[in-house]
C-alpha positions in Angstrom: 35.0 34.1 -15.8 33.2 37.2 -16.7 29.5 36.3 -16.9 28.0 39.7 -17.8 26.7 39.5 -21.3 27.8 35.9 -21.9 25.4 33.8 -23.9 24.6 30.6 -22.0 22.1 28.0 -23.0 20.6 25.8 -20.3 19.6 22.4 -21.4 16.4 21.3 -19.5 14.2 22.6 -16.8 13.6 20.8 -13.6 15.4 20.6 -10.2 18.9 21.5 -11.7 18.0 23.5 -14.8 15.8 26.1 -13.0 18.5 27.0 -10.4 21.2 27.2 -13.1 19.1 29.5 -15.2 18.4 31.8 -12.2 22.0 31.8 -10.9 23.4 32.6 -14.3 20.8 35.3 -15.0 21.7 36.8 -11.6 25.4 36.9 -12.7 24.4 38.9 -15.7 24.6 36.2 -18.4 22.1 36.2 -21.3 20.3 32.9 -20.6 18.2 30.8 -23.0 16.6 27.6 -21.7 15.8 24.8 -24.2 13.5 22.0 -23.0 12.1 19.0 -24.8 8.8 19.0 -23.0 6.0 21.4 -23.6 3.4 20.3 -21.1 1.5 22.3 -18.5 4.3 22.0 -15.8 7.0 23.1 -18.3 4.9 26.0 -19.3 4.4 27.1 -15.7 8.2 26.8 -15.1 8.9 28.7 -18.2 6.6 31.5 -17.3 8.4 32.0 -13.9 11.7 32.2 -15.6 10.5 34.5 -18.4 9.3 36.9 -15.8 12.9 37.3 -14.7 14.1 37.9 -18.2 15.2 34.4 -19.2 14.3 33.2 -22.7 12.7 29.7 -22.7 12.2 27.5 -25.8 9.8 24.7 -25.1 9.5 21.6 -27.3 12.9 22.0 -29.0 15.8 20.4 -27.2 17.9 19.6 -30.2 18.8 23.1 -31.8 21.7 25.1 -30.3 20.6 28.7 -30.0 22.6 31.1 -32.2 25.5 32.8 -30.4 25.7 30.3 -27.6 29.1 30.5 -25.7 28.5 27.8 -23.1 25.9 25.1 -22.5 25.0 24.0 -19.0 23.0 20.8 -19.0 20.8 19.0 -16.5 22.1 15.7 -15.6 19.5 13.5 -17.3 20.3 14.6 -20.9 22.2 11.8 -22.7 25.6 12.7 -24.2 24.5 11.6 -27.6 21.8 14.4 -28.0 22.1 16.6 -31.2 22.4 19.7 -29.0 25.7 18.5 -27.7 27.0 17.4 -31.0 26.2 20.9 -32.4 28.0 22.4 -29.3 31.1 20.3 -30.0 31.0 21.2 -33.7 30.8 24.9 -32.7 33.7 24.5 -30.1 31.3 25.3 -27.2 31.9 23.7 -23.8 29.2 21.7 -22.1 29.0 21.8 -18.3 26.7 20.2 -15.9 25.2 21.9 -12.9 27.9 20.4 -10.6 30.6 21.8 -12.8 29.0 25.2 -12.7 28.7 25.0 -8.9 32.4 24.0 -8.6 33.4 27.0 -10.8 31.3 29.4 -8.8 32.8 28.6 -5.4 34.1 31.7 -3.7 37.5 32.2 -2.0 37.9 29.9 1.0 35.0 27.8 -0.1 34.1 24.6 1.9 35.8 21.5 0.7 33.7 18.7 -0.7 33.6 15.1 0.6 32.0 13.4 -2.4 30.2 10.1 -2.6 29.0 8.0 -5.6 28.2 4.4 -6.4 25.4 2.3 -7.8 23.6 2.0 -4.5 23.8 3.6 -1.1 24.8 7.1 -2.1 22.0 9.0 -0.3 22.3 7.0 2.9 26.1 7.4 3.0 25.9 11.1 2.4 23.3 11.6 5.2 25.4 9.4 7.5 28.4 11.6 6.7 26.6 14.8 7.3 25.4 13.4 10.7 28.9 12.5 11.7 30.3 16.0 10.6 27.5 17.7 12.6 28.3 15.5 15.6 31.9 17.0 15.3 30.5 20.5 15.6 31.1 21.3 12.0 28.9 23.4 9.8 27.8 21.1 6.9 25.0 20.1 4.6 24.1 17.0 2.6 23.8 18.4 -1.0 23.9 17.4 -4.7 22.0 14.5 -6.1 20.3 14.1 -2.7 17.8 16.8 -3.8 19.6 20.0 -2.5 21.0 22.1 -5.3 24.7 22.6 -5.1 24.3 25.8 -7.0 21.9 27.2 -4.3 24.4 26.2 -1.6 27.6 27.6 -3.2 25.9 30.9 -4.1 23.8 31.3 -1.0 24.5 33.3 2.1 25.1 30.4 4.5 28.7 29.4 5.2 29.9 25.9 5.7 33.1 24.2 7.0 32.7 21.2 4.7 30.0 19.7 2.4 28.7 16.1 2.1 28.1 15.8 -1.6 26.2 13.0 -3.4 27.0 12.8 -7.1 25.4 10.6 -9.8 27.2 9.2 -12.8 25.2 11.7 -14.9 26.6 14.6 -12.9 30.1 13.3 -12.9 30.1 12.9 -16.7 29.6 16.7 -17.1 32.0 17.7 -14.3 35.5 17.6 -15.7 37.0 20.2 -13.2 35.7 18.7 -9.9 38.5 18.1 -7.4 37.2 16.8 -4.0 39.0 16.8 -0.7 38.2 13.1 -0.5 35.7 10.8 -2.3 34.3 7.3 -2.5 32.8 5.0 -5.0 30.7 2.7 -2.9 30.2 -0.1 -5.3 29.7 -0.7 -9.1 27.0 -2.7 -10.8 25.3 -2.4 -14.2 22.9 0.5 -14.1 21.8 3.4 -16.4 23.6 1.6 -19.3 21.1 3.1 -21.7 22.4 6.5 -20.8 26.2 5.7 -20.7 26.2 3.2 -23.5 28.3 0.5 -21.8 29.5 -0.7 -18.4 33.0 0.7 -19.2 31.7 4.2 -19.8 29.5 4.0 -16.7 32.5 3.0 -14.5 34.7 5.6 -16.1 32.1 8.4 -15.2 31.9 7.1 -11.6 35.7 7.1 -11.4 35.8 10.8 -12.2 35.0 11.4 -8.6 38.6 10.4 -7.7 40.4 12.8 -10.1 42.4 15.4 -8.2 41.5 14.1 -4.7 43.6 15.7 -2.1 43.6 13.5 1.0 41.8 10.1 0.5 40.3 8.0 -2.2 37.9 5.6 -0.3 37.2 2.3 -2.0 35.2 -1.0 -1.3 37.5 -3.8 -0.6 34.7 -6.3 -1.6 34.3 -4.6 -5.0 37.6 -4.7 -6.8 36.3 -2.4 -9.6 36.2 0.5 -7.2 39.9 -0.1 -6.2 40.8 -0.2 -9.9 39.2 3.2 -10.4 41.5 4.5 -7.5 44.6 3.1 -9.2 43.6 4.8 -12.5 43.0 8.2 -11.0 45.3 11.2 -11.2 45.4 12.5 -7.7 47.3 15.1 -5.7 50.6 13.9 -4.2 50.2 12.4 -0.8 46.6 11.3 -1.4 45.9 7.9 0.1 43.9 4.9 -0.9 41.7 3.8 2.0 39.6 0.6 1.9 36.5 -0.3 3.8 35.5 -3.9 4.5 33.0 -5.9 6.5 35.9 -8.1 7.7 38.9 -7.3 10.0 40.7 -4.4 8.3 44.2 -4.4 7.1 46.5 -1.4 7.5 44.9 1.7 5.6 41.5 0.2 6.0 38.4 0.5 8.1 36.5 -2.6 9.0 34.7 -4.7 11.6 36.1 -6.7 14.5 33.9 -8.6 16.9 30.9 -6.3 16.2 33.0 -3.1 16.4 33.6 -0.7 13.6 37.4 0.0 13.7 39.9 2.4 11.9 43.3 1.1 10.9 43.8 4.0 8.4 43.8 7.3 10.4 45.8 6.2 13.4 49.4 7.0 14.4 50.7 3.5 13.8 48.3 1.6 11.4 50.6 -1.5 11.4 49.9 -2.0 15.1 47.0 0.1 16.1 43.3 0.3 15.6 40.8 2.9 16.7 37.4 1.8 17.9 34.7 4.0 16.2 31.3 2.5 16.9 29.4 -0.7 17.5 27.3 -2.4 14.8 24.2 -1.7 16.9 24.9 2.1 16.5 24.0 1.7 12.8 20.3 1.5 11.9 19.3 -0.8 10.3 22.4 -3.1 10.9 22.1 -4.8 7.5 25.5 -5.7 6.0 25.2 -3.2 3.1 24.3 -0.5 5.6 27.3 -1.3 7.8 29.3 -0.8 4.6 27.7 2.6 4.0 28.6 3.6 7.6 32.3 2.6 7.1 32.5 4.6 3.9 31.1 7.6 5.6 33.3 7.1 8.6 36.4 7.0 6.3 35.5 10.2 4.6 34.8 11.9 8.0 38.1 10.6 9.4 40.0 11.8 6.3 38.7 15.3 7.2 40.0 14.9 10.7 36.8 14.1 12.7 37.4 12.3 16.0 36.3 8.8 16.6 33.6 9.9 19.2 31.8 11.9 16.5 31.7 8.9 14.2 29.9 7.0 17.0 27.5 9.9 17.9 26.7 10.7 14.3 25.8 7.1 13.5 23.7 6.9 16.6 21.9 10.1 15.6 21.2 9.1 11.9 17.9 7.8 10.8 17.6 6.4 7.3 15.1 7.9 4.8 11.8 6.2 4.2 11.6 3.2 1.8 15.2 2.1 2.5 15.0 -1.3 4.2 12.4 0.2 6.5 10.6 -2.0 9.0 6.9 -1.2 8.6 5.2 -3.6 11.1 5.0 -7.1 12.5 1.8 -9.0 11.8 1.2 -12.5 13.0 4.9 -12.9 13.9 6.0 -12.0 10.4 8.1 -8.8 9.8 7.1 -6.5 6.8 10.0 -4.5 5.4 9.8 -1.7 2.7 12.9 -1.4 0.5 11.1 0.2 -2.4 14.4 2.2 -3.1 15.9 -1.1 -4.3 15.3 -0.3 -7.9 18.0 -2.4 -9.4 19.3 -6.0 -8.8 22.4 -4.8 -6.9 20.3 -3.1 -4.3 17.8 -5.9 -4.1 20.7 -8.4 -3.6 22.0 -6.4 -0.6 18.5 -6.2 0.9 17.8 -9.9 0.5 21.2 -10.7 2.2 20.0 -9.0 5.4 17.3 -11.7 6.2 17.3 -15.4 6.6 13.8 -16.5 5.4 12.0 -14.2 3.0 8.8 -13.9 1.1 9.9 -11.6 -1.6 7.8 -9.0 -3.4 9.5 -8.1 -6.6 8.9 -6.7 -10.1 8.3 -3.5 -12.1 10.4 -2.0 -14.9 13.6 -4.0 -15.4 15.5 -1.2 -17.3 17.3 -3.9 -19.3 18.4 -5.8 -16.2 18.8 -9.6 -16.0 18.0 -11.5 -12.8 19.8 -14.8 -13.0 22.8 -13.8 -10.7 20.4 -12.2 -8.2 18.2 -15.3 -8.0 21.2 -17.6 -7.7 22.7 -15.7 -4.9 19.4 -15.3 -3.0 17.6 -18.6 -3.7 18.4 -20.3 -0.3 16.8 -17.4 1.6 13.5 -17.4 -0.4 10.4 -19.0 1.2 8.3 -17.7 -1.7 8.0 -14.9 -4.2 5.2 -12.7 -5.3 5.7 -11.0 -8.6 4.1 -7.7 -9.8 4.7 -5.2 -12.6 5.4 -5.1 -16.3 8.6 -7.1 -16.4 7.8 -9.7 -13.8 8.1 -12.5 -16.4 11.9 -11.9 -16.4 12.2 -12.6 -12.7 9.8 -15.6 -13.0 12.0 -17.1 -15.7 15.1 -16.7 -13.6 13.4 -18.2 -10.7 12.3 -21.2 -12.9 16.0 -21.7 -14.0 17.7 -21.3 -10.6 15.1 -21.8 -7.9 12.4 -24.0 -9.3 11.4 -25.3 -5.9 10.4 -21.8 -4.6 6.7 -21.1 -4.8 5.9 -18.2 -7.0 2.6 -16.1 -7.3 2.5 -14.1 -10.5 0.0 -11.3 -10.2 -1.0 -10.5 -13.8 -1.9 -6.9 -13.2 -0.1 -3.5 -13.1 -2.7 -1.3 -11.4 -1.8 0.4 -8.1 -4.2 -1.9 -6.3 -2.0 -4.8 -7.1 0.2 -4.1 -4.1 -2.6 -4.9 -1.6 -3.1 -8.2 -3.4 0.6 -8.8 -3.3 0.8 -8.2 0.5 -2.2 -10.5 1.1 -0.6 -13.2 -1.0 2.8 -12.8 0.8 1.0 -13.0 4.2 -0.6 -16.3 3.1 2.8 -17.7 2.1 4.8 -16.5 5.1 5.4 -18.4 8.3 6.1 -17.1 11.8 9.7 -15.7 11.9 9.8 -14.9 8.2 10.2 -11.4 6.6 8.0 -10.2 3.8 10.4 -8.0 1.9 9.4 -5.6 -0.8 12.6 -5.1 -2.7 11.5 -4.9 -6.2 14.8 -5.0 -8.1 13.0 -2.8 -10.7 11.9 0.8 -11.3 8.4 1.7 -10.3 7.0 3.8 -13.1 5.0 1.1 -14.7 2.6 1.2 -11.7 3.6 4.2 -9.5 4.8 7.7 -10.0 8.1 6.9 -8.1 9.5 4.4 -5.6 8.2 6.6 -2.7 4.6 6.0 -3.9 5.3 2.4 -4.3 6.6 2.1 -0.7 3.6 4.1 0.6 1.3 1.6 -1.2 3.1 -1.3 0.5 3.0 0.3 3.9 -0.7 1.1 3.5 -1.4 -2.5 2.5 0.5 -3.9 5.5 -1.5 -1.6 7.8 -4.7 -2.9 6.2 -3.5 -6.4 6.9 -2.7 -5.6 10.5 -6.1 -4.1 11.1 -7.8 -7.2 9.7 -5.7 -9.7 11.6 
């Protein structure tokens, strides 16, 4: 595509809109950024872009600028916005930043190993990058993980292969993406206010498999992910590869006697299995994290990485903060921060990792219901401490499905509520228990983000330890 003089509208500022505007301007396009917000931060960002020669319209995200030939949108903008309807009426294509990055790859560009799913994306992508690095490959963990794909594909550094995290929002606006290999880790209701339905959400996740060249990696325990593989139009010879926490069948990776094994990328998968790593090489060795490791290993093996690199990469990997992170032991009780568990699916996986739990939960439910989560987890619950705006929804589910479990309902949403929650949890816990902060809800009713919520929990645990 010839970019010089092309009129491109970028929808939204932020972590993807600003790089898109800068890259397009550098290619010679005539760039106009439209942004709904008109706050101090937006005005500062707009001033920086305007100094380059980019036009910015603040406080108006609905009107399509006259003469627009292409719209590049940030992932968070919902498909039903008037701007996109106006673009469709004018015959103007809408791309996301991932689509733009895909189109701007140069000759011989690094292939993409792509990861999506409701939960576990960032951990899996970082595990994958660690494995690739252990194999001596030049790689980077990019995309929804917080590193702009646009900056990577247009930068001066060269890579052998990229580990790419993609959200459902990004996939919705990336029709041309064709990965080397890809995985959908799991599917559970999330972001339905954006997609409109579970079916639309799943369909956008499934876009990651379209045009795969070598392997479509799916979760044996989550049939919906296998269904997406069956529906995908892939290159001839592309294989369906499953991962499972049980003994693997041919064309699967799984676990046998505490060993992660490969029966997919071996000479005779009917009779052979390749040892990859031990469960103890994965930290933390919670079931859902073992599943993440198997998915990462499958993508790496699809790219040709040796088994020793899988082991070495997993041993070298350390999870990000606030992801089932052990904070401290106080009075023989473990305190674990899984603030990243912002939906019921993530919280269920976290709760399944421990036997006897005092659960700290609550926040913004985002339209979620909690009956299934409570039913599956009830036998593990010693007690529950509830915080946040939508805590009543969890309390009601507990009353229906676990009425014998003691519940402390903290009727407050200030940030200091976390200290009180930890004190109450400590009172309820017994030696050998785990106090688990896995809220199953978003954090914005009380905290800026889940990181701040996790920090508050860790601070409260440290205060508890100092006073013990």
